[in-house]
C-alpha positions, 0 to 999 in steps of 0.5 A: 713284634715289629722290627724297630732296628731299621729306624733306630740303626740310623740314630746317632745321638749325643752321649752322656755320663749320668751320676747319682748318689743316695744312701751313702752310695754313688754311681755313674753310667754311660747313657745314650737315651736322653733329651730336652723335653720341655722349654718352659718350664725347662725339663730334660729326661734321661733313661736308665736301664733297670739292669744298671747299678746306677739305676738302683742308686738313682731310684732313691736319689733326689738329683742326677747330674748329666754330663754331655760328652765331647769327642775328647771325653772318649776315656770317660765314655770308655770308663763309664760304659765298660765297667759295671758299678756292681763290681767296681766303684767307677768314681774311685778313679776319676776326679769329681766333687759332690753337687746337689745332695752329693750327686757327683760332678765330674771334674773333666766334663766341661758341659753338665747340669744337675737336675732335681728328679721330678718324676720317674716314668716306666718305659720297658727295660728303662726308666725315665727320670724327668729332671728340673735343672738346678745347677748348670755348668757354663762352658768357656766362651767360643764354639763348643767342641764336637760332641761324642756320638753313639756311632763312635762308641757303638763297639764298646763292650758294655759292663752289663746287658741293657 
C-alpha cells in the first residue's frame, strides 16, 4: 500500500461539528473530512467514521446539521472531539435547538447549515453523506472570524479511534 501521509500531513482544512437525530437519539462529532462538492445544485459532503456513534445515528437520519467552527469555538471542538457518544450524551451540556427532523442546531455556532441526506457513499472507514442544503445560518455582517483548522486540534485525544 502506498504511504499517503506525505500528502495528507500538509492538509489543514476547516473543522466542523456535525449533528444528527433519528429514532429518539441525537448525536454530534468533530469532523475534518467535509467539502462543498457542487455549485448547481448546491451540495456538500461530510464523511463520518463508521466507528463513531454519530455515524450510527446519521445512517438512519434524514438530515444532518454541519456547524463550521471558528477559532473562538475551541471549547466546542474539544467537547465534540474528545468525548464519545457511546458513553456520554454530548448534547446534554451544550445549548441547542431542534432543526429539520430534530437535527440539533448548536446555539453557540455562528455558521451552520442543515442538509437533507441525498445519498450515502461508502469510502473505506468513513461514509460520505451527500447533503442538499435546506436551512442556512446567515452570520452577522462584517468579515467572518478566522476558521478553526486541523493544525490547531491535531493534539486532541479522540473519543474513539477513527
